[in-house]
Z-matrix of the N, CA and C atoms (Angstrom, degrees):
N
C 1 1.449
C 2 1.531 1 110.95
N 3 1.348 2 116.44 1 -46.19
C 4 1.457 3 120.16 2 179.24
C 5 1.526 4 110.88 3 -62.84
N 6 1.333 5 116.08 4 -42.27
C 7 1.467 6 120.22 5 -178.58
C 8 1.520 7 110.46 6 -63.53
N 9 1.336 8 116.92 7 -42.07
C 10 1.462 9 120.84 8 179.03
C 11 1.520 10 110.49 9 -63.00
N 12 1.329 11 117.45 10 -43.97
C 13 1.461 12 121.85 11 179.93
C 14 1.527 13 110.63 12 -63.65
N 15 1.331 14 116.77 13 -43.60
C 16 1.463 15 120.37 14 179.31
C 17 1.518 16 110.39 15 -65.25
N 18 1.326 17 116.97 16 -43.31
C 19 1.461 18 120.75 17 178.90
C 20 1.522 19 110.67 18 -62.62
N 21 1.325 20 117.67 19 -44.15
C 22 1.465 21 121.48 20 178.60
C 23 1.517 22 110.82 21 -61.85
N 24 1.324 23 117.16 22 -44.86
C 25 1.457 24 121.58 23 179.54
C 26 1.524 25 110.41 24 -63.75
N 27 1.336 26 116.94 25 -42.87
C 28 1.460 27 121.00 26 178.71
C 29 1.519 28 110.98 27 -61.75
N 30 1.335 29 116.84 28 -45.93
C 31 1.469 30 119.95 29 178.72
C 32 1.519 31 111.23 30 -63.58
N 33 1.331 32 117.51 31 -37.63
C 34 1.465 33 120.51 32 177.96
C 35 1.516 34 110.97 33 -63.69
N 36 1.334 35 116.89 34 -44.37
C 37 1.458 36 120.47 35 178.99
C 38 1.523 37 110.76 36 -66.35
N 39 1.324 38 117.34 37 -40.06
C 40 1.452 39 121.45 38 178.12
C 41 1.520 40 110.13 39 -62.80
N 42 1.331 41 117.37 40 -43.78
C 43 1.466 42 120.80 41 177.92
C 44 1.511 43 110.86 42 -59.96
N 45 1.327 44 116.67 43 -42.46
C 46 1.460 45 120.71 44 179.35
C 47 1.514 46 109.86 45 -61.48
N 48 1.340 47 116.65 46 -43.71
C 49 1.462 48 120.27 47 -179.70
C 50 1.529 49 110.84 48 -66.00
N 51 1.317 50 117.49 49 -41.31
C 52 1.451 51 120.48 50 -179.24
C 53 1.518 52 112.17 51 -64.64
N 54 1.322 53 116.61 52 -31.20
C 55 1.453 54 120.78 53 -178.29
C 56 1.520 55 112.73 54 -107.97
N 57 1.328 56 116.65 55 23.01
C 58 1.464 57 119.84 56 -179.29
C 59 1.525 58 110.63 57 -59.72
N 60 1.318 59 116.95 58 -33.92
C 61 1.457 60 121.28 59 -179.63
C 62 1.528 61 108.32 60 -109.29
N 63 1.335 62 115.24 61 66.29
C 64 1.460 63 119.32 62 -176.73
C 65 1.521 64 110.89 63 -132.73
N 66 1.315 65 113.63 64 170.48
C 67 1.464 66 120.71 65 173.71
C 68 1.521 67 107.37 66 -134.29
N 69 1.311 68 115.55 67 156.23
C 70 1.462 69 120.80 68 179.56
C 71 1.517 70 109.77 69 -99.90
N 72 1.329 71 115.38 70 136.87
C 73 1.459 72 120.11 71 172.77
C 74 1.524 73 107.94 72 -123.26
N 75 1.308 74 115.61 73 155.67
C 76 1.456 75 121.57 74 179.02
C 77 1.526 76 109.22 75 -117.21
N 78 1.321 77 115.22 76 133.39
C 79 1.461 78 121.58 77 174.41
C 80 1.527 79 105.93 78 -104.79
N 81 1.315 80 116.10 79 127.93
C 82 1.462 81 121.12 80 -176.09
C 83 1.518 82 111.48 81 -117.14
N 84 1.321 83 114.76 82 151.70
C 85 1.455 84 122.53 83 169.88
C 86 1.514 85 105.28 84 -100.79
N 87 1.314 86 116.00 85 105.12
C 88 1.455 87 123.44 86 -170.46
C 89 1.523 88 106.80 87 57.69
N 90 1.313 89 120.64 88 -118.17
C 91 1.465 90 120.19 89 -178.98
C 92 1.531 91 112.58 90 -100.52
N 93 1.324 92 117.42 91 4.45
C 94 1.462 93 121.46 92 -178.62
C 95 1.535 94 110.86 93 -96.15
N 96 1.346 95 118.19 94 115.19
C 97 1.461 96 119.61 95 176.75
C 98 1.527 97 110.38 96 -58.24
N 99 1.327 98 116.59 97 134.87
C 100 1.463 99 121.11 98 -177.75
C 101 1.529 100 111.57 99 -111.12
N 102 1.343 101 116.85 100 -54.26
C 103 1.460 102 120.82 101 -178.58
C 104 1.527 103 110.41 102 -139.03
N 105 1.324 104 114.19 103 158.04
C 106 1.459 105 121.09 104 175.26
C 107 1.528 106 107.23 105 -121.58
N 108 1.335 107 116.08 106 139.37
C 109 1.459 108 121.86 107 -175.89
C 110 1.524 109 109.30 108 -131.14
N 111 1.339 110 116.58 109 137.31
C 112 1.463 111 121.68 110 171.79
C 113 1.524 112 107.76 111 -90.75
N 114 1.327 113 115.45 112 123.75
C 115 1.461 114 120.73 113 -179.83
C 116 1.530 115 108.52 114 -127.24
N 117 1.328 116 118.08 115 163.49
C 118 1.470 117 119.35 116 177.56
C 119 1.530 118 110.64 117 -55.66
N 120 1.331 119 115.84 118 140.22
C 121 1.466 120 119.55 119 -175.93
C 122 1.519 121 112.62 120 -63.33
N 123 1.338 122 117.49 121 -24.21
C 124 1.461 123 119.73 122 -179.80
C 125 1.527 124 113.34 123 -88.71
N 126 1.326 125 117.06 124 1.21
C 127 1.468 126 120.69 125 -175.67
C 128 1.526 127 111.51 126 -75.59
N 129 1.317 128 114.98 127 145.22
C 130 1.463 129 120.37 128 172.86
C 131 1.523 130 107.95 129 -97.91
N 132 1.315 131 115.29 130 150.19
C 133 1.459 132 121.65 131 -178.47
C 134 1.515 133 108.05 132 -129.47
N 135 1.330 134 116.10 133 127.67
C 136 1.454 135 120.47 134 174.22
C 137 1.525 136 108.19 135 -129.55
N 138 1.305 137 115.22 136 140.58
C 139 1.463 138 120.56 137 178.86
C 140 1.512 139 109.16 138 -125.33
N 141 1.322 140 114.46 139 139.29
C 142 1.462 141 120.75 140 175.78
C 143 1.520 142 106.05 141 -142.97
N 144 1.313 143 116.36 142 112.93
C 145 1.454 144 120.22 143 -176.68
C 146 1.511 145 109.88 144 63.97
N 147 1.320 146 117.32 145 -125.83
C 148 1.459 147 122.24 146 -177.97
C 149 1.528 148 112.29 147 -96.72
N 150 1.335 149 117.16 148 7.40
C 151 1.465 150 121.40 149 -178.68
C 152 1.529 151 110.17 150 -108.56
N 153 1.336 152 115.36 151 133.70
C 154 1.454 153 122.30 152 175.17
C 155 1.518 154 108.06 153 -120.23
N 156 1.330 155 116.03 154 132.66
C 157 1.466 156 121.78 155 178.19
C 158 1.520 157 108.62 156 -112.59
N 159 1.326 158 115.40 157 132.85
C 160 1.462 159 122.33 158 179.92
C 161 1.523 160 106.77 159 -121.87
N 162 1.333 161 117.21 160 125.38
C 163 1.453 162 120.70 161 -177.70
C 164 1.521 163 109.95 162 -135.51
N 165 1.336 164 116.56 163 126.72
C 166 1.466 165 120.25 164 177.06
C 167 1.524 166 109.25 165 -68.82
N 168 1.325 167 116.04 166 156.19
C 169 1.458 168 120.92 167 -176.83
C 170 1.529 169 112.01 168 -59.47
N 171 1.330 170 117.03 169 -35.06
C 172 1.469 171 119.57 170 -179.68
C 173 1.536 172 112.27 171 -86.43
N 174 1.320 173 117.17 172 3.60
C 175 1.470 174 125.31 173 176.93
C 176 1.529 175 113.54 174 64.06
N 177 1.349 176 116.45 175 17.07
C 178 1.463 177 119.18 176 178.97
C 179 1.523 178 112.14 177 -82.97
N 180 1.320 179 116.36 178 -12.34
C 181 1.463 180 121.15 179 179.31
C 182 1.521 181 109.27 180 -134.36
N 183 1.332 182 114.93 181 123.51
C 184 1.467 183 121.14 182 174.75
C 185 1.514 184 107.10 183 -133.21
N 186 1.315 185 115.26 184 119.50
C 187 1.466 186 121.53 185 178.80
C 188 1.520 187 107.61 186 -116.93
N 189 1.313 188 115.07 187 134.05
C 190 1.460 189 121.36 188 175.86
C 191 1.516 190 106.68 189 -114.01
N 192 1.327 191 116.13 190 130.78
C 193 1.461 192 121.85 191 -175.70
C 194 1.521 193 109.06 192 -129.23
N 195 1.325 194 115.68 193 126.57
C 196 1.455 195 121.83 194 177.40
C 197 1.515 196 108.91 195 -113.19
N 198 1.323 197 116.59 196 130.76
C 199 1.459 198 123.26 197 172.70
C 200 1.519 199 107.43 198 -90.59
N 201 1.327 200 116.04 199 128.43
C 202 1.463 201 121.06 200 177.87
C 203 1.531 202 105.86 201 -113.88
N 204 1.344 203 117.83 202 95.89
C 205 1.471 204 121.09 203 -172.45
C 206 1.532 205 113.35 204 -61.40
N 207 1.312 206 113.85 205 147.61
C 208 1.470 207 122.51 206 172.66
C 209 1.523 208 113.16 207 53.04
N 210 1.310 209 117.03 208 38.19
C 211 1.462 210 121.72 209 178.27
C 212 1.527 211 108.28 210 -131.43
N 213 1.324 212 117.60 211 81.70
C 214 1.462 213 118.65 212 -177.68
C 215 1.523 214 114.27 213 -73.90
N 216 1.335 215 119.15 214 -14.53
C 217 1.463 216 121.74 215 -177.99
C 218 1.520 217 110.78 216 -93.66
N 219 1.329 218 116.48 217 114.20
C 220 1.457 219 118.97 218 178.36
C 221 1.517 220 111.51 219 -72.46
N 222 1.321 221 117.41 220 -29.65
C 223 1.466 222 119.66 221 -178.97
C 224 1.523 223 112.21 222 -61.81
N 225 1.344 224 116.73 223 -31.46
C 226 1.463 225 119.04 224 179.29
C 227 1.529 226 111.71 225 -69.53
N 228 1.329 227 117.36 226 -18.28
C 229 1.468 228 120.90 227 -179.57
C 230 1.521 229 113.55 228 -89.75
N 231 1.310 230 117.63 229 -20.33
C 232 1.466 231 119.98 230 -174.02
C 233 1.530 232 113.49 231 -53.73
N 234 1.339 233 120.00 232 -45.99
C 235 1.465 234 118.12 233 179.80
C 236 1.531 235 113.33 234 -72.39
N 237 1.326 236 117.79 235 -9.40
C 238 1.471 237 121.59 236 -176.75
C 239 1.524 238 113.29 237 -102.81
N 240 1.341 239 117.99 238 -1.80
C 241 1.465 240 120.38 239 -174.00
C 242 1.525 241 111.69 240 -55.03
N 243 1.313 242 118.00 241 -49.50
C 244 1.471 243 121.20 242 -176.66
C 245 1.525 244 111.50 243 -55.41
N 246 1.333 245 117.25 244 -41.40
C 247 1.471 246 119.07 245 -179.30
C 248 1.534 247 111.09 246 -75.38
N 249 1.325 248 118.18 247 -29.06
C 250 1.466 249 120.62 248 -178.72
C 251 1.525 250 112.58 249 -76.73
N 252 1.337 251 118.61 250 -28.14
C 253 1.470 252 120.64 251 -178.82
C 254 1.529 253 112.61 252 -100.26
N 255 1.313 254 117.92 253 7.99
C 256 1.472 255 120.99 254 -172.47
C 257 1.527 256 114.17 255 -63.24
N 258 1.324 257 118.88 256 -18.18
C 259 1.463 258 118.69 257 176.26
C 260 1.528 259 111.11 258 -68.86
N 261 1.330 260 117.33 259 -19.22
C 262 1.461 261 122.48 260 179.79
C 263 1.516 262 113.42 261 -114.32
N 264 1.340 263 116.53 262 -34.52
C 265 1.461 264 120.35 263 -172.01
C 266 1.517 265 109.65 264 -145.17
N 267 1.339 266 116.18 265 130.94
C 268 1.465 267 121.86 266 -174.59
C 269 1.525 268 111.82 267 -108.37
N 270 1.328 269 115.18 268 157.33
C 271 1.464 270 122.09 269 173.11
C 272 1.527 271 112.32 270 53.29
N 273 1.331 272 116.08 271 33.98
C 274 1.468 273 120.39 272 -177.38
C 275 1.523 274 110.52 273 -69.65
N 276 1.324 275 115.40 274 128.76
C 277 1.456 276 122.45 275 178.05
C 278 1.520 277 108.18 276 -126.75
N 279 1.337 278 117.92 277 118.08
C 280 1.470 279 119.18 278 -178.67
C 281 1.530 280 111.66 279 -67.44
N 282 1.325 281 115.78 280 140.52
C 283 1.457 282 122.68 281 178.38
C 284 1.529 283 111.73 282 -110.06
N 285 1.351 284 116.40 283 -28.60
C 286 1.461 285 120.40 284 -179.82
C 287 1.525 286 109.75 285 -150.85
N 288 1.317 287 114.58 286 153.02
C 289 1.473 288 121.30 287 179.65
C 290 1.514 289 108.18 288 -136.11
N 291 1.329 290 115.42 289 137.66
C 292 1.459 291 120.53 290 172.98
C 293 1.520 292 108.55 291 -134.74
N 294 1.313 293 115.29 292 164.02
C 295 1.465 294 122.09 293 -178.53
C 296 1.523 295 108.10 294 -107.17
N 297 1.315 296 116.73 295 136.27
C 298 1.460 297 121.62 296 170.48
C 299 1.510 298 109.12 297 -144.74
N 300 1.295 299 116.80 298 -178.81
C 301 1.461 300 121.54 299 179.76
C 302 1.520 301 108.78 300 -115.41
N 303 1.329 302 115.34 301 127.79
C 304 1.462 303 121.68 302 176.87
C 305 1.518 304 106.98 303 -132.99
N 306 1.312 305 117.01 304 134.46
C 307 1.469 306 123.02 305 178.76
C 308 1.527 307 111.51 306 56.44
N 309 1.336 308 116.35 307 31.90
C 310 1.461 309 120.63 308 177.41
C 311 1.513 310 115.51 309 77.57
N 312 1.322 311 117.76 310 12.17
C 313 1.462 312 122.37 311 -178.75
C 314 1.525 313 109.95 312 -131.30
N 315 1.335 314 117.77 313 154.08
C 316 1.464 315 119.58 314 174.01
C 317 1.532 316 110.06 315 -60.93
N 318 1.329 317 115.26 316 142.55
C 319 1.461 318 121.45 317 -178.73
C 320 1.520 319 108.73 318 -136.83
N 321 1.325 320 115.70 319 161.71
C 322 1.462 321 121.55 320 176.55
C 323 1.527 322 107.85 321 -112.59
N 324 1.329 323 114.89 322 137.32
C 325 1.459 324 121.96 323 178.33
C 326 1.522 325 107.35 324 -121.53
N 327 1.311 326 116.34 325 116.24
C 328 1.456 327 121.56 326 -174.34
C 329 1.518 328 110.92 327 -119.20
N 330 1.325 329 115.14 328 143.10
C 331 1.461 330 121.34 329 174.50
C 332 1.518 331 107.42 330 -120.33
N 333 1.327 332 115.52 331 139.48
C 334 1.452 333 118.21 332 -179.18
C 335 1.512 334 112.69 333 -160.26
N 336 1.320 335 115.41 334 179.23
C 337 1.455 336 122.29 335 -177.98
C 338 1.521 337 110.65 336 -117.91
N 339 1.321 338 114.73 337 162.48
C 340 1.456 339 121.39 338 178.67
C 341 1.512 340 109.80 339 172.91
N 342 1.331 341 116.14 340 -143.76
C 343 1.462 342 121.77 341 -177.47
C 344 1.517 343 110.46 342 -134.52
N 345 1.317 344 115.86 343 144.95
C 346 1.455 345 119.91 344 174.53
C 347 1.525 346 109.29 345 -68.79
N 348 1.313 347 116.77 346 138.44
C 349 1.463 348 120.99 347 -176.38
C 350 1.527 349 112.64 348 -70.36
N 351 1.333 350 117.99 349 -28.52
C 352 1.463 351 119.31 350 -175.39
C 353 1.520 352 113.65 351 -75.77
N 354 1.349 353 117.70 352 -30.89
C 355 1.463 354 118.73 353 -176.13
C 356 1.538 355 113.85 354 -140.83
N 357 1.312 356 116.31 355 6.37
C 358 1.473 357 123.19 356 179.28
C 359 1.531 358 114.23 357 59.52
N 360 1.338 359 116.58 358 20.71
C 361 1.459 360 118.89 359 174.97
C 362 1.520 361 109.33 360 -70.68
N 363 1.338 362 117.87 361 143.07
C 364 1.464 363 119.75 362 177.54
C 365 1.525 364 110.12 363 -65.65
N 366 1.318 365 114.89 364 146.70
C 367 1.455 366 118.68 365 -179.37
C 368 1.509 367 111.71 366 -166.74
N 369 1.321 368 114.12 367 -167.02
C 370 1.460 369 121.82 368 -179.95
C 371 1.525 370 108.88 369 -132.17
N 372 1.322 371 114.93 370 153.19
C 373 1.463 372 120.95 371 177.58
C 374 1.521 373 109.22 372 -136.46
N 375 1.326 374 115.02 373 141.73
C 376 1.454 375 122.07 374 172.42
C 377 1.515 376 106.74 375 -112.42
N 378 1.333 377 115.91 376 131.54
C 379 1.461 378 121.62 377 -172.08
C 380 1.525 379 109.67 378 -130.37
N 381 1.328 380 115.68 379 132.43
C 382 1.464 381 121.06 380 173.17
C 383 1.516 382 107.92 381 -111.87
N 384 1.323 383 116.58 382 133.19
C 385 1.464 384 122.45 383 177.07
C 386 1.519 385 105.86 384 -118.51
N 387 1.334 386 116.22 385 121.35
C 388 1.457 387 120.03 386 -174.86
C 389 1.522 388 111.10 387 -148.00
N 390 1.328 389 115.69 388 170.60
C 391 1.462 390 121.59 389 -179.22
C 392 1.519 391 110.51 390 -133.51
N 393 1.321 392 115.35 391 156.26
C 394 1.463 393 120.90 392 169.79
C 395 1.530 394 109.85 393 -101.68
N 396 1.317 395 117.34 394 5.06
C 397 1.459 396 123.40 395 -177.86
C 398 1.523 397 112.72 396 101.38
N 399 1.325 398 116.52 397 -17.36
C 400 1.473 399 121.45 398 178.70
C 401 1.519 400 111.37 399 -120.55
N 402 1.309 401 115.07 400 -42.34
C 403 1.460 402 122.79 401 -178.20
C 404 1.517 403 108.46 402 -122.28
N 405 1.311 404 115.93 403 159.53
C 406 1.451 405 119.94 404 172.89
C 407 1.525 406 108.79 405 -111.17
N 408 1.322 407 114.73 406 161.66
C 409 1.454 408 121.98 407 -177.14
C 410 1.512 409 108.97 408 -139.14
N 411 1.323 410 114.97 409 148.64
C 412 1.455 411 121.58 410 171.09
C 413 1.523 412 105.93 411 -123.50
N 414 1.320 413 115.90 412 125.54
C 415 1.463 414 121.64 413 175.88
C 416 1.518 415 107.62 414 -116.85
N 417 1.324 416 116.09 415 141.40
C 418 1.466 417 119.97 416 -173.03
C 419 1.524 418 110.71 417 -143.36
N 420 1.333 419 115.63 418 138.85
C 421 1.461 420 122.41 419 163.72
C 422 1.527 421 105.56 420 -122.55
N 423 1.321 422 116.78 421 147.22
C 424 1.463 423 119.55 422 -179.08
C 425 1.509 424 109.74 423 -154.34
N 426 1.298 425 114.95 424 169.78
C 427 1.449 426 119.65 425 175.43
C 428 1.509 427 111.90 426 173.09
N 429 1.323 428 114.67 427 173.28
C 430 1.452 429 121.12 428 176.98
C 431 1.526 430 109.01 429 -73.77
N 432 1.311 431 115.36 430 152.65
C 433 1.464 432 123.17 431 176.85
C 434 1.521 433 110.33 432 50.93
N 435 1.353 434 117.38 433 -117.18
C 436 1.463 435 120.71 434 -176.29
C 437 1.533 436 113.14 435 -104.85
N 438 1.333 437 117.54 436 19.72
C 439 1.463 438 119.58 437 -177.05
C 440 1.532 439 112.18 438 -62.28
N 441 1.324 440 118.79 439 -38.24
C 442 1.473 441 120.68 440 177.87
C 443 1.522 442 109.80 441 -62.82
N 444 1.326 443 117.12 442 -42.12
C 445 1.469 444 120.96 443 179.52
C 446 1.521 445 111.02 444 -63.70
N 447 1.330 446 118.02 445 -35.66
C 448 1.462 447 121.34 446 178.27
C 449 1.528 448 111.69 447 -66.00
N 450 1.329 449 117.65 448 -26.01
C 451 1.464 450 121.95 449 179.55
C 452 1.531 451 112.32 450 -89.11
N 453 1.333 452 116.85 451 -8.97
C 454 1.464 453 122.70 452 -170.90
C 455 1.532 454 113.85 453 -51.37
N 456 1.320 455 118.42 454 -54.40
C 457 1.469 456 121.38 455 -175.18
C 458 1.527 457 111.41 456 -61.66
N 459 1.324 458 117.04 457 -45.70
C 460 1.472 459 119.78 458 -179.72
C 461 1.528 460 111.02 459 -67.79
N 462 1.332 461 116.55 460 -36.64
C 463 1.467 462 121.39 461 177.44
C 464 1.528 463 109.75 462 -60.79
N 465 1.321 464 116.91 463 -47.34
C 466 1.469 465 120.22 464 178.97
C 467 1.521 466 111.56 465 -62.57
N 468 1.322 467 118.06 466 -39.76
C 469 1.472 468 120.97 467 177.76
C 470 1.522 469 110.67 468 -59.39
N 471 1.313 470 115.79 469 -43.60
C 472 1.462 471 119.82 470 -179.67
C 473 1.523 472 110.61 471 -68.20
N 474 1.332 473 117.31 472 -41.68
C 475 1.463 474 120.13 473 177.39
C 476 1.538 475 111.15 474 -60.51
N 477 1.332 476 116.85 475 -39.14
C 478 1.462 477 121.26 476 178.47
C 479 1.525 478 112.63 477 -65.66
N 480 1.318 479 117.04 478 -22.54
C 481 1.471 480 120.59 479 -178.20
C 482 1.540 481 112.65 480 -81.84
N 483 1.317 482 118.22 481 -11.27
C 484 1.473 483 121.68 482 -173.43
C 485 1.509 484 110.70 483 -68.30
N 486 1.316 485 114.97 484 129.23
C 487 1.462 486 122.60 485 178.35
C 488 1.535 487 109.38 486 -124.42
N 489 1.349 488 116.96 487 135.66
C 490 1.480 489 118.29 488 175.50
C 491 1.527 490 109.58 489 -73.38
N 492 1.317 491 116.71 490 150.82
C 493 1.477 492 121.04 491 179.12
C 494 1.518 493 110.18 492 -114.56
């Protein structure tokens, strides 16, 4: 019990330190706020339709997030990931899957290979599929060679910051 409490407190303090220079953004389904995310304070955010793009000022981190309205089951989205992320990444084939918790719900974290949509260069993408209990979301980082892997730690930190509203 003591170890769990100390570990939880340590992780909470570490999260606070990691996001000391952050800002909160809200992703909404139409006019209803769905989730809140802590992102780097220097990041730009653009939204078009159901897709939100988050990019750090130094361009070392780019996260693409799609809101999938009225789809609380993440498992129903797994076979559709490649078609849902095709505006950013093509021919995506998952190589590994792990389970984590995002926004207080079980989530799937997948890593796979494919091609960048802008220039068809071979690359890798890491994808998180999660729900807030009402809607589902797909978050993705990708890049040529090992660029997705270089974004991995920061991507996970941001995913851990997601809170349902």
